[in-house]
N, CA, C and O of each residue as an XYZ file, in Angstrom:
464
protein
N     -16.260     12.091     -5.580
C     -15.185     11.658     -6.398
C     -14.221     10.932     -5.572
O     -13.746     11.479     -4.577
N     -13.895      9.738     -5.908
C     -12.919      8.819     -5.352
C     -11.474      9.537     -5.310
O     -11.002     10.006     -6.346
N     -10.888      9.599     -4.261
C      -9.529     10.198     -4.249
C      -8.675      9.208     -3.155
O      -9.120      8.774     -2.092
N      -7.458      9.002     -3.665
C      -6.569      8.217     -2.753
C      -5.162      8.978     -2.775
O      -4.610      9.342     -3.814
N      -4.703      9.151     -1.600
C      -3.372      9.961     -1.506
C      -2.493      9.185     -0.629
O      -2.786      8.936      0.540
N      -1.373      8.792     -1.221
C      -0.317      8.043     -0.416
C       0.707      8.895      0.111
O       1.045      9.891     -0.528
N       1.233      8.609      1.203
C       2.311      9.389      1.943
C       3.228      8.343      2.615
O       2.858      7.172      2.701
N       4.335      8.726      3.058
C       5.188      7.959      3.913
C       6.370      7.395      3.299
O       7.169      6.771      3.998
N       6.569      7.566      1.981
C       7.746      6.988      1.254
C       8.955      7.712      1.751
O       8.864      8.648      2.545
N      10.168      7.237      1.244
C      11.288      7.855      1.449
C      12.602      6.980      1.119
O      12.517      5.963      0.430
N      13.729      7.403      1.613
C      14.977      6.714      1.530
C      15.369      6.038      2.777
O      15.491      6.696      3.810
N      15.571      4.781      2.752
C      15.847      4.017      3.992
C      17.146      2.965      3.709
O      17.368      2.509      2.587
N      17.801      2.715      4.658
C      18.959      1.671      4.444
C      18.237      0.180      4.529
O      17.103     -0.036      4.957
N      18.956     -0.563      4.135
C      18.460     -2.087      4.069
C      18.429     -2.343      5.636
O      19.253     -1.980      6.475
N      17.224     -3.084      5.810
C      16.905     -3.491      7.327
C      16.122     -2.443      7.993
O      15.753     -2.639      9.151
N      15.839     -1.386      7.405
C      15.165     -0.319      8.070
C      13.674     -0.473      7.808
O      13.244     -1.436      7.173
N      12.869      0.505      8.312
C      11.440      0.372      8.281
C      10.843      1.753      7.792
O      11.397      2.838      7.969
N       9.683      1.568      7.177
C       8.880      2.720      6.702
C       7.339      2.391      6.967
O       6.962      1.220      7.017
N       6.545      3.363      7.120
C       5.102      3.276      7.300
C       4.411      4.104      6.218
O       4.480      5.333      6.253
N       3.782      3.491      5.309
C       3.094      4.185      4.235
C       1.636      4.344      4.738
O       1.145      3.504      5.492
N       0.974      5.401      4.324
C      -0.368      5.772      4.483
C      -1.237      5.969      3.264
O      -0.726      6.541      2.301
N      -2.425      5.583      3.197
C      -3.209      5.862      2.077
C      -4.448      6.518      2.674
O      -5.182      5.916      3.458
N      -4.658      7.774      2.276
C      -5.894      8.479      2.820
C      -6.943      8.522      1.696
O      -6.708      8.978      0.577
N      -8.071      8.029      2.071
C      -9.184      7.853      1.053
C     -10.273      8.831      1.329
O     -10.605      9.115      2.480
N     -10.851      9.370      0.218
C     -12.009     10.234      0.338
C     -12.944      9.919     -0.866
O     -12.572      9.274     -1.846
N     -14.242     10.455     -0.695
C     -15.188     10.239     -1.818
C     -15.934      8.973     -1.775
O     -16.843      8.822     -2.592
N     -15.659      8.008     -0.898
C     -16.348      6.734     -0.748
C     -16.328      6.335      0.679
O     -15.515      6.892      1.417
N     -17.161      5.398      1.172
C     -17.155      4.816      2.367
C     -16.097      3.695      2.436
O     -16.258      2.635      1.830
N     -15.087      3.938      3.135
C     -13.993      3.064      3.259
C     -14.297      1.771      3.696
O     -13.738      0.793      3.198
N     -15.290      1.661      4.745
C     -15.613      0.436      5.315
C     -16.054     -0.757      4.430
O     -15.884     -1.951      4.680
N     -16.655     -0.205      3.342
C     -17.274     -1.259      2.365
C     -16.289     -1.916      1.461
O     -16.619     -2.940      0.862
N     -15.113     -1.405      1.323
C     -14.255     -1.844      0.192
C     -12.949     -2.286      0.560
O     -12.320     -1.734      1.463
N     -12.472     -3.340     -0.151
C     -11.084     -3.747     -0.070
C     -10.114     -2.709     -0.533
O     -10.429     -1.973     -1.469
N      -9.026     -2.606      0.022
C      -8.023     -1.666     -0.429
C      -6.700     -2.489     -0.669
O      -6.318     -3.322      0.153
N      -6.070     -2.237     -1.749
C      -4.843     -3.041     -2.041
C      -3.598     -1.926     -2.271
O      -3.730     -0.810     -2.773
N      -2.413     -2.507     -1.790
C      -1.183     -1.769     -1.958
C      -0.569     -2.465     -3.296
O      -0.667     -3.686     -3.416
N      -0.043     -1.815     -4.128
C       0.815     -2.228     -5.323
C       2.029     -1.451     -5.447
O       2.165     -0.357     -4.899
N       2.963     -2.038     -6.204
C       4.298     -1.367     -6.356
C       4.729     -1.735     -7.758
O       4.389     -2.749     -8.367
N       5.601     -0.676     -8.226
C       6.152     -0.738     -9.569
C       7.737     -0.279     -9.500
O       8.117      0.852     -9.196
N       8.430     -1.199     -9.784
C       9.792     -0.845     -9.837
C      10.267     -0.508    -11.282
O       9.600     -0.870    -12.251
N      11.410      0.179    -11.414
C      11.806      0.678    -12.769
C      11.915     -0.544    -13.658
O      12.524     -1.543    -13.276
N      11.282     -0.463    -14.934
C      11.464     -1.572    -15.837
C      10.626     -2.859    -15.549
O      10.765     -3.858    -16.254
N       9.787     -2.818    -14.540
C       9.004     -3.938    -14.117
C       7.485     -3.645    -14.160
O       7.041     -2.497    -14.157
N       6.772     -4.677    -14.197
C       5.253     -4.431    -14.277
C       4.722     -4.197    -12.755
O       5.308     -4.670    -11.781
N       3.665     -3.493    -12.680
C       3.190     -3.239    -11.345
C       2.610     -4.648    -10.720
O       1.959     -5.446    -11.394
N       2.915     -4.820     -9.451
C       2.526     -6.014     -8.789
C       1.886     -5.746     -7.527
O       2.108     -4.720     -6.883
N       1.040     -6.717     -7.142
C       0.295     -6.580     -5.842
C       1.204     -6.891     -4.684
O       1.972     -7.853     -4.693
N       1.086     -6.021     -3.663
C       1.895     -6.308     -2.407
C       1.053     -6.873     -1.346
O       1.394     -7.914     -0.784
N      -0.134     -6.189     -1.007
C      -0.932     -6.596     -0.025
C      -2.342     -6.069     -0.192
O      -2.514     -5.129     -0.968
N      -3.372     -6.592      0.469
C      -4.625     -6.088      0.383
C      -5.422     -6.445      1.710
O      -5.172     -7.452      2.373
N      -6.333     -5.591      2.009
C      -7.198     -5.781      3.226
C      -8.664     -5.664      2.823
O      -8.999     -4.749      2.072
N      -9.540     -6.525      3.272
C     -10.922     -6.442      3.031
C     -11.683     -5.431      3.814
O     -11.250     -4.982      4.875
N     -12.753     -5.094      3.320
C     -13.580     -4.002      4.045
C     -14.319     -4.479      5.129
O     -14.384     -3.755      6.123
N     -14.888     -5.558      5.130
C     -15.878     -6.050      6.051
C     -15.164     -6.792      7.255
O     -15.263     -6.355      8.402
N     -14.474     -7.881      6.963
C     -13.897     -8.606      8.048
C     -12.398     -8.410      8.210
O     -11.740     -9.127      8.964
N     -11.816     -7.328      7.416
C     -10.404     -6.950      7.549
C      -9.503     -8.067      7.282
O      -8.374     -8.028      7.770
N      -9.894     -9.133      6.514
C      -8.856    -10.125      6.379
C      -7.822     -9.630      5.310
O      -8.115     -8.778      4.470
N      -6.592    -10.223      5.400
C      -5.457     -9.647      4.766
C      -4.798    -10.631      3.911
O      -4.855    -11.824      4.209
N      -4.104    -10.177      2.749
C      -3.351    -11.054      2.017
C      -1.997    -10.345      1.676
O      -1.947     -9.121      1.553
N      -0.965    -11.105      1.536
C       0.416    -10.613      1.134
C       1.022    -11.364      0.080
O       0.820    -12.565     -0.100
N       1.780    -10.628     -0.627
C       2.686    -11.323     -1.676
C       3.638    -12.151     -0.869
O       3.986    -11.829      0.267
N       4.050    -13.231     -1.490
C       5.162    -14.063     -0.923
C       6.372    -13.266     -0.503
O       6.922    -13.466      0.580
N       6.768    -12.387     -1.345
C       7.984    -11.596     -1.175
C       7.985    -10.769      0.028
O       9.062    -10.421      0.514
N       6.871    -10.422      0.553
C       6.771     -9.511      1.719
C       6.223    -10.015      2.940
O       6.240     -9.345      3.973
N       5.696    -11.262      2.864
C       5.064    -11.905      4.111
C       6.215    -12.060      5.197
O       7.369    -12.442      5.000
N       5.607    -11.660      6.421
C       6.511    -11.710      7.521
C       7.267    -10.239      7.776
O       7.794     -9.968      8.855
N       7.248     -9.376      6.694
C       7.889     -8.230      6.855
C       6.934     -6.983      6.788
O       7.179     -5.955      7.418
N       5.883     -7.132      6.022
C       5.074     -6.087      5.878
C       3.587     -6.318      6.602
O       3.099     -7.447      6.666
N       3.021     -5.326      7.056
C       1.676     -5.491      7.822
C       0.733     -4.433      7.281
O       1.089     -3.254      7.292
N      -0.487     -4.805      6.794
C      -1.363     -3.922      6.400
C      -2.525     -3.742      7.423
O      -2.953     -4.718      8.040
N      -3.009     -2.556      7.591
C      -4.000     -2.199      8.574
C      -4.950     -1.171      8.070
O      -4.584     -0.473      7.124
N      -6.133     -0.999      8.595
C      -7.032     -0.081      8.228
C      -7.679      0.735      9.411
O      -7.970      0.128     10.442
N      -7.904      2.023      9.307
C      -8.496      2.738     10.251
C      -9.661      3.452      9.660
O      -9.491      4.568      9.169
N     -10.880      2.864      9.673
C     -12.040      3.359      9.079
C     -12.398      4.640      9.549
O     -12.825      5.470      8.747
N     -12.278      4.908     10.759
C     -12.622      6.143     11.472
C     -11.873      7.474     10.783
O     -12.393      8.583     10.660
N     -10.538      7.094     10.370
C      -9.718      8.053      9.839
C      -9.660      7.991      8.381
O      -9.045      8.833      7.725
N     -10.360      6.896      7.804
C     -10.381      6.726      6.347
C      -8.924      6.595      5.692
O      -8.560      7.138      4.649
N      -8.148      5.740      6.544
C      -6.821      5.474      6.122
C      -6.469      4.016      6.071
O      -7.029      3.253      6.858
N      -5.667      3.608      5.289
C      -5.047      2.241      5.248
C      -3.520      2.406      5.239
O      -2.921      3.195      4.508
N      -2.991      1.630      6.072
C      -1.550      1.850      6.322
C      -0.814      0.573      5.884
O      -1.420     -0.496      5.813
N       0.383      0.675      5.614
C       1.312     -0.412      5.322
C       2.692     -0.173      6.020
O       3.531      0.658      5.671
N       2.781     -1.057      7.082
C       4.033     -1.108      7.910
C       5.008     -2.037      7.227
O       4.737     -3.221      7.022
N       6.210     -1.442      6.863
C       7.161     -2.183      6.091
C       8.442     -2.182      6.956
O       9.017     -1.146      7.289
N       8.864     -3.504      7.312
C      10.059     -3.746      8.183
C      11.034     -4.563      7.584
O      10.644     -5.268      6.654
N      12.264     -4.627      7.926
C      13.371     -5.306      7.400
C      13.426     -5.086      5.862
O      13.479     -6.057      5.107
N      13.413     -3.871      5.420
C      13.221     -3.569      4.033
C      14.643     -4.009      3.212
O      15.767     -3.980      3.712
N      14.359     -4.362      2.029
C      15.458     -4.920      1.187
C      15.523     -4.046     -0.067
O      14.539     -3.468     -0.529
N      16.701     -3.994     -0.561
C      16.900     -3.229     -1.918
C      15.765     -3.488     -2.980
O      15.307     -2.591     -3.687
N      15.365     -4.780     -3.021
C      14.422     -5.163     -3.962
C      12.996     -4.683     -3.761
O      12.101     -4.809     -4.597
N      12.875     -4.113     -2.548
C      11.614     -3.484     -2.196
C      11.443     -2.077     -2.819
O      10.371     -1.475     -2.750
N      12.607     -1.547     -3.468
C      12.522     -0.256     -3.964
C      11.474     -0.162     -5.168
O      11.417     -0.992     -6.074
N      10.713      0.879     -5.062
C       9.645      0.877     -6.109
C       8.642      2.146     -5.634
O       8.626      2.652     -4.513
N       7.889      2.486     -6.680
C       6.722      3.457     -6.398
C       5.601      2.628     -5.824
O       5.177      1.673     -6.476
N       5.089      2.933     -4.635
C       3.988      2.290     -4.040
C       2.630      2.888     -4.209
O       2.497      4.081     -3.936
N       1.649      2.222     -4.611
C       0.337      2.881     -4.919
C      -0.652      2.119     -4.001
O      -0.450      0.969     -3.610
N      -1.750      2.872     -3.691
C      -2.906      2.237     -3.086
C      -3.982      2.340     -4.169
O      -3.975      3.192     -5.058
N      -5.023      1.268     -3.986
C      -5.978      1.260     -5.017
C      -7.218      0.661     -4.458
O      -7.216     -0.190     -3.568
N      -8.372      1.195     -5.080
C      -9.674      0.613     -4.706
C     -10.468      0.196     -5.883
O     -10.371      0.865     -6.912
N     -11.210     -0.794     -5.844
C     -12.109     -1.216     -6.940
C     -13.454     -1.063     -6.559
O     -13.926     -1.767     -5.667
N     -14.244     -0.046     -7.262
C     -15.671      0.217     -6.775
C     -16.411     -0.105     -8.084
O     -16.178      0.504     -9.129
N     -17.343     -1.125     -7.969
C     -18.110     -1.719     -9.041
C     -17.094     -2.134    -10.070
O     -16.361     -3.087     -9.805
N     -16.988     -1.532    -11.170
C     -16.071     -1.810    -12.216
C     -14.876     -0.888    -12.540
O     -14.089     -1.088    -13.466
N     -14.828      0.149    -11.669
C     -13.804      1.174    -11.855
C     -12.700      1.056    -10.703
O     -12.980      1.101     -9.505
N     -11.534      0.915    -11.167
C     -10.290      0.860    -10.206
C      -9.673      2.273    -10.216
O      -9.316      2.851    -11.242
N      -9.588      2.749     -9.012
C      -8.926      4.053     -8.881
C      -7.695      3.974     -8.073
O      -7.638      3.213     -7.107
N      -6.704      4.728     -8.423
C      -5.230      4.764     -7.982
C      -4.884      6.115     -7.298
O      -5.425      7.189     -7.561
N      -3.998      5.925     -6.468
C      -3.412      7.199     -5.906
C      -2.270      7.582     -6.857
O      -2.088      6.978     -7.914
N      -1.483      8.638     -6.434
C      -0.409      9.107     -7.306
C       0.976      8.417     -6.988
O       1.955      8.639     -7.700
N       1.024      7.589     -5.920
C       2.174      6.813     -5.680
C       3.122      7.685     -4.688
O       3.170      8.914     -4.637
N       3.852      6.769     -3.925
C       4.961      7.345     -3.115
C       6.087      6.483     -3.330
O       5.965      5.259     -3.365
N       7.330      7.162     -3.494
C       8.627      6.438     -3.753
C       9.188      5.919     -2.469
O       9.303      6.593     -1.446
N       9.545      4.599     -2.614
C      10.372      3.943     -1.569
C      11.688      3.612     -2.197
O      11.720      3.042     -3.288
N      12.826      3.961     -1.523
C      14.146      3.547     -2.008
C      14.909      2.955     -0.863
O      15.054      3.572      0.193
N      15.383      1.792     -1.067
C      16.095      0.991     -0.057
C      17.548      0.918     -0.600
O      17.838      0.429     -1.692
N      18.414      1.446      0.263
C      19.830      1.367     -0.133
C      20.537      0.186      0.509
O      20.184     -0.163      1.635
N      21.511     -0.454     -0.129
C      22.214     -1.552      0.422
C      23.419     -1.181      1.144
O      24.117     -2.049      1.669
């Protein structure tokens, strides 16, 4: 059974940093791309970053380029999102997700709040 568990969220001041982790189980992490998404109150869920399974290529939303870094540790079955220079507009629930064949699975999310 595919399971994703996010951790590392919290309250931080503008300009601060947080490191989110996504612990995966129930599938072989090496083979699949993992994405981080976020949803702010009253807004649609949006993609933040993703990392591929094979060549570990990465992509970022324009709004986080240069501030966020995604990485994966297949030995530990985790995907991390290092977030620096956080802004109030980064406030949201952050989710990690994986698409296996036609089924997309999500974690429960972790809250990130950035105060100004």
